[in-house]
N, CA, C and O atoms as a DFTB+ gen file, in Angstrom:
476 C
 N C O
     1  1      -7.377      36.830    -123.484
     2  2      -6.347      36.907    -123.086
     3  2      -5.948      37.077    -122.358
     4  3      -6.614      36.654    -121.413
     5  1      -4.764      37.696    -121.965
     6  2      -4.418      39.232    -121.374
     7  2      -3.270      38.539    -122.170
     8  3      -3.285      37.416    -122.674
     9  1      -2.016      39.703    -122.166
    10  2      -0.754      40.177    -122.480
    11  2      -0.026      38.794    -122.038
    12  3       0.423      37.895    -122.750
    13  1      -0.061      38.936    -120.503
    14  2       1.162      37.987    -119.884
    15  2       0.925      36.824    -119.776
    16  3       1.710      35.967    -119.372
    17  1      -0.380      36.644    -120.190
    18  2      -1.280      35.135    -120.627
    19  2      -0.038      34.710    -121.789
    20  3       0.675      33.710    -121.875
    21  1      -0.107      35.525    -122.335
    22  2      -0.084      34.647    -124.079
    23  2       1.468      35.192    -123.750
    24  3       2.109      34.181    -124.036
    25  1       1.980      35.712    -123.525
    26  2       3.754      35.394    -123.451
    27  2       4.074      34.557    -122.906
    28  3       5.054      33.945    -123.331
    29  1       3.306      34.045    -121.506
    30  2       4.162      33.365    -120.670
    31  2       3.837      32.002    -121.553
    32  3       4.723      31.229    -121.918
    33  1       2.632      31.851    -121.800
    34  2       2.664      30.223    -122.850
    35  2       3.176      30.565    -123.766
    36  3       4.034      29.701    -123.588
    37  1       3.707      31.342    -125.220
    38  2       4.239      31.201    -126.033
    39  2       5.885      31.298    -125.369
    40  3       6.748      31.400    -126.241
    41  1       6.399      31.274    -123.894
    42  2       8.002      30.452    -123.335
    43  2       7.084      29.598    -123.080
    44  3       6.335      30.481    -122.663
    45  1       6.631      28.913    -122.989
    46  2       6.164      27.095    -122.334
    47  2       6.343      26.793    -123.853
    48  3       7.132      25.882    -124.103
    49  1       5.695      27.452    -124.983
    50  2       5.849      26.416    -126.042
    51  2       6.721      25.875    -126.804
    52  3       6.646      24.802    -127.402
    53  1       7.951      26.990    -126.768
    54  2       9.216      27.376    -126.799
    55  2      10.389      26.211    -126.125
    56  3      10.992      25.255    -126.613
    57  1      10.349      26.887    -124.661
    58  2      11.188      25.628    -124.004
    59  2      10.607      24.577    -124.511
    60  3      11.254      24.279    -125.515
    61  1       9.497      23.651    -124.324
    62  2       8.991      22.724    -125.328
    63  2       9.702      22.153    -126.033
    64  3      10.392      21.252    -125.557
    65  1       9.788      22.503    -127.530
    66  2       9.936      22.712    -128.511
    67  2      11.605      22.275    -127.984
    68  3      11.935      21.098    -128.125
    69  1      12.326      22.988    -127.554
    70  2      13.802      23.379    -127.530
    71  2      14.339      22.227    -126.715
    72  3      15.501      21.866    -126.529
    73  1      13.464      21.860    -126.381
    74  2      13.450      20.669    -125.350
    75  2      13.257      19.313    -126.017
    76  3      14.007      18.339    -125.954
    77  1      12.264      19.424    -126.579
    78  2      11.841      18.030    -127.198
    79  2      13.247      17.810    -128.551
    80  3      13.908      16.772    -128.576
    81  1      13.474      18.900    -129.505
    82  2      14.504      18.309    -129.644
    83  2      15.918      18.356    -129.890
    84  3      16.607      17.860    -130.781
    85  1      16.328      19.428    -128.385
    86  2      17.597      18.450    -128.168
    87  2      17.472      17.523    -128.066
    88  3      18.111      17.067    -129.014
    89  1      16.957      16.516    -127.411
    90  2      16.250      15.658    -126.216
    91  2      17.011      14.423    -127.390
    92  3      17.949      13.679    -127.106
    93  1      16.104      14.515    -129.061
    94  2      16.128      13.488    -130.088
    95  2      17.387      14.125    -130.362
    96  3      17.990      13.187    -129.841
    97  1      18.042      14.665    -130.613
    98  2      19.036      15.160    -131.092
    99  2      19.226      15.712    -132.442
   100  3      20.238      15.472    -133.100
   101  1      18.278      16.434    -132.851
   102  2      17.952      17.049    -133.500
   103  2      19.053      18.625    -133.836
   104  3      19.586      19.109    -134.834
   105  1      18.973      18.954    -132.473
   106  2      19.747      20.764    -132.362
   107  2      20.391      19.725    -131.062
   108  3      20.271      18.716    -130.368
   109  1      20.963      20.634    -131.332
   110  2      22.590      20.522    -130.349
   111  2      22.319      21.931    -129.410
   112  3      21.307      22.633    -129.402
   113  1      23.371      22.067    -128.752
   114  2      22.762      23.383    -127.059
   115  2      23.520      24.386    -126.963
   116  3      23.571      25.356    -126.208
   117  1      24.332      23.884    -128.171
   118  2      25.450      25.269    -128.433
   119  2      24.304      25.662    -129.741
   120  3      24.307      26.816    -130.167
   121  1      23.578      24.885    -130.187
   122  2      22.938      25.764    -131.445
   123  2      22.519      27.205    -132.221
   124  3      21.333      27.215    -132.551
   125  1      22.946      27.895    -132.421
   126  2      22.781      29.492    -132.366
   127  2      20.753      29.659    -132.875
   128  3      20.102      30.690    -132.709
   129  1      20.470      28.981    -133.182
   130  2      18.463      28.972    -132.379
   131  2      18.386      28.779    -130.929
   132  3      17.843      29.526    -130.114
   133  1      19.108      27.490    -130.682
   134  2      18.674      27.440    -129.508
   135  2      19.134      28.661    -128.054
   136  3      18.628      29.007    -126.986
   137  1      20.631      29.029    -129.013
   138  2      20.483      29.796    -127.772
   139  2      20.124      31.480    -128.085
   140  3      20.165      32.135    -127.044
   141  1      19.873      32.077    -128.992
   142  2      18.059      32.614    -129.271
   143  2      17.870      32.314    -128.234
   144  3      18.335      32.789    -127.198
   145  1      16.633      30.870    -128.499
   146  2      15.720      31.480    -127.794
   147  2      15.769      31.806    -125.989
   148  3      15.373      32.479    -125.038
   149  1      16.852      30.379    -126.646
   150  2      17.666      30.676    -124.735
   151  2      17.719      32.653    -124.121
   152  3      17.258      33.266    -123.158
   153  1      18.255      32.884    -124.906
   154  2      18.375      34.292    -124.880
   155  2      17.063      34.718    -124.174
   156  3      16.911      34.858    -122.960
   157  1      16.124      34.903    -125.173
   158  2      14.989      35.166    -125.553
   159  2      14.621      35.224    -124.032
   160  3      14.684      36.063    -123.133
   161  1      14.177      33.838    -124.187
   162  2      13.068      33.241    -122.641
   163  2      13.505      33.843    -121.867
   164  3      12.685      34.587    -121.330
   165  1      15.753      33.986    -121.026
   166  2      15.201      34.237    -119.743
   167  2      15.700      36.139    -119.832
   168  3      16.490      36.677    -119.056
   169  1      15.193      36.617    -120.634
   170  2      14.885      37.838    -120.789
   171  2      13.227      38.734    -120.667
   172  3      12.822      39.843    -120.316
   173  1      12.549      37.175    -121.310
   174  2      10.945      37.918    -121.343
   175  2      10.937      37.115    -119.901
   176  3      10.318      37.741    -119.040
   177  1      11.488      35.873    -119.461
   178  2      11.143      36.291    -117.929
   179  2      11.001      36.558    -116.800
   180  3      10.211      36.555    -115.856
   181  1      12.750      36.984    -117.377
   182  2      13.384      37.403    -116.183
   183  2      12.550      39.848    -116.040
   184  3      12.227      40.523    -115.062
   185  1      12.579      40.069    -117.070
   186  2      11.208      40.941    -116.996
   187  2      10.086      40.750    -117.272
   188  3       9.637      41.731    -117.864
   189  1       9.446      40.053    -117.163
   190  2       7.509      39.475    -116.395
   191  2       8.160      39.276    -115.301
   192  3       8.951      39.530    -116.209
   193  1       8.443      39.173    -114.746
   194  2       8.984      38.888    -113.123
   195  2       9.059      39.949    -112.194
   196  3       8.516      40.159    -111.109
   197  1      10.031      40.687    -113.030
   198  2      10.450      41.918    -112.259
   199  2       9.314      42.694    -112.382
   200  3       8.590      42.649    -111.387
   201  1       8.822      43.587    -113.544
   202  2       7.668      44.136    -114.309
   203  2       6.406      43.918    -113.090
   204  3       5.864      44.831    -112.467
   205  1       6.118      42.400    -112.957
   206  2       4.737      41.995    -112.016
   207  2       4.744      41.624    -110.827
   208  3       3.811      41.240    -110.121
   209  1       5.953      41.758    -110.582
   210  2       5.670      41.372    -108.278
   211  2       7.054      42.966    -107.734
   212  3       7.015      43.387    -106.578
   213  1       8.147      43.613    -108.839
   214  2       8.710      44.080    -108.119
   215  2       8.448      46.017    -108.166
   216  3       8.805      47.037    -107.575
   217  1       7.753      45.650    -109.087
   218  2       6.596      47.524    -110.306
   219  2       5.522      47.385    -109.666
   220  3       5.247      48.132    -108.728
   221  1       4.351      45.940    -110.250
   222  2       2.856      46.524    -109.762
   223  2       2.516      45.304    -108.973
   224  3       1.408      44.840    -109.243
   225  1       3.289      44.595    -107.948
   226  2       3.340      44.346    -106.863
   227  2       1.959      43.518    -106.683
   228  3       0.937      43.912    -107.246
   229  1       1.966      42.680    -106.101
   230  2       0.620      41.260    -105.952
   231  2      -0.055      41.174    -105.005
   232  3       0.280      40.300    -104.206
   233  1      -1.450      42.134    -104.619
   234  2      -2.054      41.720    -103.430
   235  2      -2.306      40.664    -102.578
   236  3      -2.847      40.794    -101.480
   237  1      -1.843      39.384    -103.163
   238  2      -1.813      38.060    -102.771
   239  2      -0.151      37.640    -101.990
   240  3       0.019      36.466    -101.663
   241  1       0.651      38.365    -101.815
   242  2       2.208      38.637    -101.865
   243  2       2.424      39.208    -100.292
   244  3       1.567      39.946     -99.805
   245  1       3.601      38.826     -99.546
   246  2       4.058      39.765     -98.906
   247  2       4.842      41.126     -99.656
   248  3       4.894      41.115    -100.886
   249  1       5.263      41.938     -99.134
   250  2       6.030      42.912     -99.867
   251  2       7.367      42.371    -100.222
   252  3       7.850      42.695    -101.307
   253  1       8.140      41.432     -99.271
   254  2       9.315      41.025     -99.137
   255  2       9.876      39.518    -100.425
   256  3      10.974      39.187    -100.872
   257  1       8.593      39.026    -100.599
   258  2       8.587      38.020    -101.441
   259  2       8.378      38.572    -102.476
   260  3       8.964      37.956    -103.366
   261  1       7.482      40.003    -103.114
   262  2       7.763      40.228    -103.986
   263  2       8.771      40.940    -104.497
   264  3       8.647      41.012    -105.719
   265  1       9.790      41.543    -104.063
   266  2      11.342      41.771    -103.534
   267  2      11.915      40.860    -104.003
   268  3      12.732      40.675    -104.906
   269  1      11.433      40.337    -103.339
   270  2      12.473      38.714    -104.151
   271  2      12.733      38.175    -104.315
   272  3      13.783      37.580    -104.068
   273  1      11.218      37.901    -105.323
   274  2      11.569      37.237    -106.791
   275  2      11.295      38.614    -107.801
   276  3      12.077      38.469    -108.741
   277  1      10.724      39.543    -107.943
   278  2      11.223      40.790    -108.933
   279  2      13.452      40.353    -108.455
   280  3      14.369      40.070    -109.226
   281  1      13.442      40.494    -107.145
   282  2      14.657      40.416    -107.394
   283  2      15.756      39.406    -108.732
   284  3      16.724      39.448    -109.491
   285  1      14.824      38.732    -108.286
   286  2      15.414      36.563    -108.572
   287  2      15.062      37.553    -110.496
   288  3      16.220      37.738    -110.871
   289  1      14.552      37.870    -111.109
   290  2      13.811      37.627    -112.196
   291  2      14.925      38.936    -112.692
   292  3      15.542      38.667    -113.722
   293  1      15.214      40.220    -112.103
   294  2      16.426      40.532    -112.632
   295  2      17.679      40.273    -112.909
   296  3      18.326      40.827    -113.797
   297  1      18.375      38.778    -111.600
   298  2      18.968      38.228    -111.895
   299  2      19.386      37.108    -113.180
   300  3      20.458      36.652    -113.577
   301  1      18.119      36.950    -113.545
   302  2      18.007      36.173    -114.569
   303  2      17.986      36.823    -116.216
   304  3      17.964      36.379    -117.363
   305  1      18.004      37.844    -115.687
   306  2      18.155      38.945    -116.898
   307  2      19.850      39.675    -116.776
   308  3      20.215      40.500    -117.614
   309  1      20.694      39.264    -115.713
   310  2      22.016      38.995    -116.067
   311  2      22.411      38.358    -116.743
   312  3      22.903      38.717    -117.812
   313  1      22.283      36.572    -116.130
   314  2      22.437      36.208    -116.764
   315  2      22.724      35.848    -118.733
   316  3      23.630      35.513    -119.496
   317  1      21.557      36.132    -118.751
   318  2      21.217      36.483    -120.261
   319  2      22.358      36.801    -120.616
   320  3      23.130      36.157    -121.326
   321  1      22.586      38.390    -119.853
   322  2      22.778      39.326    -120.757
   323  2      24.532      38.563    -120.426
   324  3      25.309      38.566    -121.381
   325  1      24.986      37.992    -119.141
   326  2      26.650      38.123    -119.415
   327  2      27.311      36.517    -119.686
   328  3      28.467      36.098    -119.630
   329  1      25.739      35.721    -120.064
   330  2      26.254      34.421    -120.020
   331  2      26.311      34.147    -121.558
   332  3      27.277      34.183    -122.320
   333  1      25.040      33.873    -121.787
   334  2      24.655      33.867    -123.167
   335  2      24.536      35.028    -124.158
   336  3      24.816      34.938    -125.353
   337  1      24.242      35.757    -123.747
   338  2      24.400      37.105    -125.040
   339  2      25.942      36.402    -125.712
   340  3      25.968      35.655    -126.691
   341  1      26.736      36.695    -125.195
   342  2      28.665      36.497    -125.924
   343  2      28.143      34.919    -126.700
   344  3      28.104      34.935    -127.930
   345  1      28.006      34.454    -126.445
   346  2      27.890      33.173    -127.025
   347  2      27.015      33.783    -128.065
   348  3      27.672      34.190    -129.024
   349  1      26.006      33.928    -128.142
   350  2      25.270      34.362    -129.879
   351  2      25.777      34.585    -130.715
   352  3      25.983      33.937    -131.741
   353  1      26.253      36.194    -130.198
   354  2      27.468      36.746    -130.343
   355  2      28.864      36.234    -131.207
   356  3      29.456      36.687    -132.186
   357  1      28.995      35.467    -130.629
   358  2      30.264      35.033    -131.037
   359  2      30.186      33.577    -132.557
   360  3      31.105      33.054    -133.188
   361  1      28.232      33.318    -132.652
   362  2      28.045      32.394    -133.124
   363  2      28.161      33.619    -134.612
   364  3      28.495      33.275    -135.746
   365  1      27.848      34.818    -134.258
   366  2      27.816      35.468    -135.634
   367  2      29.344      36.035    -136.307
   368  3      29.499      36.798    -137.261
   369  1      30.275      35.441    -135.540
   370  2      31.707      36.349    -135.327
   371  2      31.591      38.263    -134.558
   372  3      32.271      39.264    -134.782
   373  1      30.271      37.984    -133.540
   374  2      30.791      39.760    -132.964
   375  2      31.081      38.833    -131.914
   376  3      30.410      37.854    -131.586
   377  1      33.000      39.573    -131.033
   378  2      32.925      39.836    -130.779
   379  2      32.754      40.707    -129.084
   380  3      32.941      41.919    -129.188
   381  1      32.460      40.257    -127.741
   382  2      31.375      40.773    -127.130
   383  2      32.375      40.087    -125.612
   384  3      32.796      38.947    -125.418
   385  1      32.524      41.819    -124.427
   386  2      33.226      41.113    -123.297
   387  2      32.004      41.643    -122.265
   388  3      31.943      42.816    -121.895
   389  1      31.499      41.100    -122.049
   390  2      30.343      42.105    -121.280
   391  2      31.330      42.387    -120.078
   392  3      30.973      41.635    -119.171
   393  1      31.841      42.743    -119.887
   394  2      32.844      42.914    -118.500
   395  2      33.900      44.585    -118.431
   396  3      34.433      45.283    -117.569
   397  1      33.630      44.566    -120.780
   398  2      34.004      45.750    -120.706
   399  2      33.007      46.339    -122.305
   400  3      33.327      47.249    -123.071
   401  1      31.772      45.429    -122.375
   402  2      31.328      46.407    -123.326
   403  2      32.592      46.711    -124.524
   404  3      33.071      47.740    -125.000
   405  1      32.817      45.358    -124.706
   406  2      33.866      45.958    -125.650
   407  2      33.273      44.699    -126.944
   408  3      32.957      43.531    -126.720
   409  1      33.272      45.289    -128.035
   410  2      32.047      45.331    -129.193
   411  2      32.960      44.975    -130.638
   412  3      33.274      45.770    -131.524
   413  1      33.177      43.923    -130.572
   414  2      34.107      44.107    -131.625
   415  2      34.090      42.905    -132.941
   416  3      33.338      41.950    -132.743
   417  1      35.044      42.918    -134.533
   418  2      34.830      41.559    -134.717
   419  2      36.308      40.742    -135.456
   420  3      36.584      40.251    -136.550
   421  1      37.341      41.043    -133.500
   422  2      37.676      40.243    -133.593
   423  2      38.128      40.710    -132.364
   424  3      38.100      41.902    -132.059
   425  1      38.855      39.157    -131.106
   426  2      38.334      39.561    -130.195
   427  2      39.777      39.959    -128.887
   428  3      40.955      39.865    -129.229
   429  1      39.460      40.285    -127.787
   430  2      39.918      42.166    -127.282
   431  2      41.280      40.984    -126.415
   432  3      41.037      39.958    -125.780
   433  1      42.353      41.468    -126.634
   434  2      43.563      40.710    -126.024
   435  2      44.988      41.632    -125.725
   436  3      45.568      42.291    -126.588
   437  1      45.288      41.545    -124.687
   438  2      46.554      42.798    -124.818
   439  2      47.156      43.196    -126.181
   440  3      47.514      44.288    -126.622
   441  1      47.152      42.373    -126.528
   442  2      47.922      42.489    -128.365
   443  2      47.008      43.491    -128.897
   444  3      47.497      44.595    -129.136
   445  1      45.304      43.237    -129.210
   446  2      44.959      44.181    -129.587
   447  2      44.664      45.487    -129.206
   448  3      44.048      46.261    -129.938
   449  1      45.134      45.810    -127.932
   450  2      44.348      46.647    -126.738
   451  2      45.793      47.878    -127.450
   452  3      45.635      49.094    -127.558
   453  1      47.229      47.036    -127.873
   454  2      48.354      47.967    -127.850
   455  2      48.355      48.322    -129.151
   456  3      48.705      49.366    -129.701
   457  1      47.876      47.219    -129.605
   458  2      48.060      48.046    -131.721
   459  2      47.198      48.727    -131.575
   460  3      47.414      49.448    -132.550
   461  1      45.749      49.404    -130.839
   462  2      44.945      50.820    -131.320
   463  2      45.741      51.854    -130.106
   464  3      45.562      53.067    -129.998
   465  1      46.338      51.292    -129.548
   466  2      46.634      52.642    -128.554
   467  2      48.492      52.883    -129.594
   468  3      48.967      54.018    -129.599
   469  1      48.865      52.330    -129.949
   470  2      50.111      52.382    -131.116
   471  2      49.404      53.755    -132.190
   472  3      48.490      53.732    -133.014
   473  1      50.089      54.597    -131.830
   474  2      50.360      55.684    -133.457
   475  2      50.970      54.701    -134.751
   476  3      51.202      55.202    -135.850
């Protein structure tokens, strides 16, 4: 079995398992396990789409189709970083603002910035 087949099989099994756990209400959509698996799913699938179609290419696809699918992988990774990663880190009381890359144990507010600037 090739590596990409094993990775995609792992992603399919993990998503089916998460779907079953959420649908029988054993797990909520905002639990840490679900968010971590969602983050890993989006990052791995996005990385696979980017590397397989945008970098390596496929002889059965047109060049612009490969670029379009590869760009979709990049967008999927950005979605994981900007939407899911802050929720995952918040579960562990780590505040992360992906727009300013502010990483701290307390949220970034105007008063936080003022306290850091005053001696």
